[in-house]
C-alpha positions as CSV (number, residue, x, y, z in Angstrom):
1,M,-20.8,-21.0,-31.3
2,S,-18.3,-19.9,-28.6
3,D,-17.8,-16.5,-27.1
4,P,-14.5,-14.9,-28.4
5,T,-14.0,-12.8,-25.2
6,A,-14.3,-15.9,-23.0
7,E,-11.7,-17.7,-25.2
8,A,-9.3,-14.7,-25.0
9,A,-9.6,-14.4,-21.2
10,A,-9.0,-18.2,-20.8
11,A,-6.0,-18.1,-23.2
12,A,-4.3,-15.1,-21.5
13,P,-1.7,-16.4,-19.1
14,G,-2.1,-15.0,-15.5
15,A,-5.5,-13.5,-16.3
16,D,-7.2,-12.5,-13.1
17,Q,-10.5,-14.4,-13.0
18,R,-11.7,-13.0,-9.6
19,G,-13.7,-10.0,-10.9
20,S,-13.1,-6.4,-10.4
21,R,-11.2,-5.4,-7.2
22,R,-10.4,-2.0,-5.9
23,V,-6.8,-0.9,-6.4
24,I,-5.6,2.1,-4.4
25,V,-2.2,3.9,-3.9
26,G,-0.8,4.7,-0.4
27,T,2.4,5.1,1.6
28,V,3.9,2.4,3.9
29,T,3.9,3.7,7.4
30,S,5.0,0.5,9.3
31,N,6.5,-2.8,8.4
32,K,7.3,-4.1,11.9
33,Q,5.0,-7.1,11.6
34,D,5.9,-10.3,9.8
35,K,4.3,-10.5,6.3
36,T,2.2,-7.4,7.1
37,A,2.7,-3.7,6.3
38,T,0.5,-0.8,7.4
39,V,-0.4,1.5,4.4
40,T,-1.8,5.0,4.9
41,V,-4.1,6.3,2.1
42,V,-4.7,10.0,2.0
43,R,-7.8,11.4,0.2
44,R,-8.8,15.0,-0.3
45,V,-12.6,15.4,-0.2
46,R,-14.7,18.5,-0.5
47,D,-16.9,19.5,2.5
48,R,-20.6,19.4,1.4
49,R,-21.6,22.5,3.4
50,F,-18.6,24.8,3.5
51,H,-16.9,23.5,0.2
52,K,-13.5,23.4,1.9
53,F,-11.1,20.6,1.0
54,L,-10.5,18.2,3.9
55,T,-7.8,15.5,4.3
56,R,-9.0,12.1,5.1
57,R,-6.6,9.4,6.2
58,V,-7.3,5.6,6.4
59,K,-4.8,2.9,7.5
60,Y,-5.0,-0.5,5.9
61,H,-3.2,-3.7,7.0
62,V,-1.7,-5.2,3.8
63,H,-0.4,-8.7,3.2
64,D,3.2,-8.5,2.2
65,E,4.3,-12.1,1.5
66,H,8.0,-11.5,1.0
67,N,8.5,-8.5,3.4
68,T,9.6,-6.2,0.6
69,A,7.8,-3.0,1.7
70,K,9.9,-0.4,3.5
71,V,8.6,2.6,5.5
72,G,8.1,5.5,3.1
73,D,7.5,3.4,-0.1
74,V,4.6,4.4,-2.3
75,V,2.7,1.1,-3.0
76,E,-0.3,-0.1,-4.9
77,I,-2.6,-2.4,-2.9
78,V,-5.6,-4.5,-4.1
79,E,-8.6,-5.9,-2.3
80,S,-8.4,-9.6,-1.4
81,R,-10.0,-12.2,0.7
82,P,-9.8,-11.8,4.5
83,M,-6.3,-13.1,5.7
84,S,-6.7,-12.2,9.3
85,K,-9.0,-10.2,11.6
86,T,-7.8,-6.9,10.1
87,K,-6.0,-7.8,6.8
88,R,-8.2,-7.6,3.7
89,W,-5.7,-6.1,1.3
90,R,-2.7,-7.5,-0.7
91,L,0.5,-5.7,-1.8
92,L,0.3,-5.4,-5.6
93,S,3.4,-3.4,-6.6
94,T,5.8,-0.8,-5.4
95,L,5.6,2.4,-7.3
96,S,8.5,4.3,-5.8
97,R,11.0,3.5,-3.1
98,A,11.7,5.5,0.0
99,V,14.7,7.8,-0.1
100,E,17.4,6.5,2.2
101,S,19.8,9.0,3.7
102,D,23.5,8.0,3.8
103,T,24.5,10.3,6.7
104,Q,23.4,9.4,10.2
105,H,21.8,12.3,12.0
106,P,22.1,12.2,15.8
107,G,18.9,12.2,17.6
108,P,17.9,14.7,20.3
109,H,19.2,12.4,23.1
110,A,22.6,11.7,21.5
111,E,25.6,12.6,23.5
112,P,27.7,15.5,22.1
113,A,31.0,14.6,20.3
114,Q,34.2,14.7,22.5
115,K,36.9,17.2,21.5
């Protein structure tokens, strides 16, 4: 007699057979490298002694095969095999895009406009 759950998993197209992997949500902070994005994940944890809430930030290097991530995007990343010395995460999906401003704001070192 065969196991019905094993048959269902084998029949499902694109089923992930690699076991459970952590999926976390973060914000893209850099995309200057080729096929790599830096994602910052912010967690709020409670201090054990003083019971204050603290902000913990962790930066992950994420494999972005098609260079689709832009700075400011909120993305979902998943654990993967080591792809380089520091890359152990893969870009899963983009949850929301960064807001692009249409007007160009001059920087602090821009020359004043001529009258």
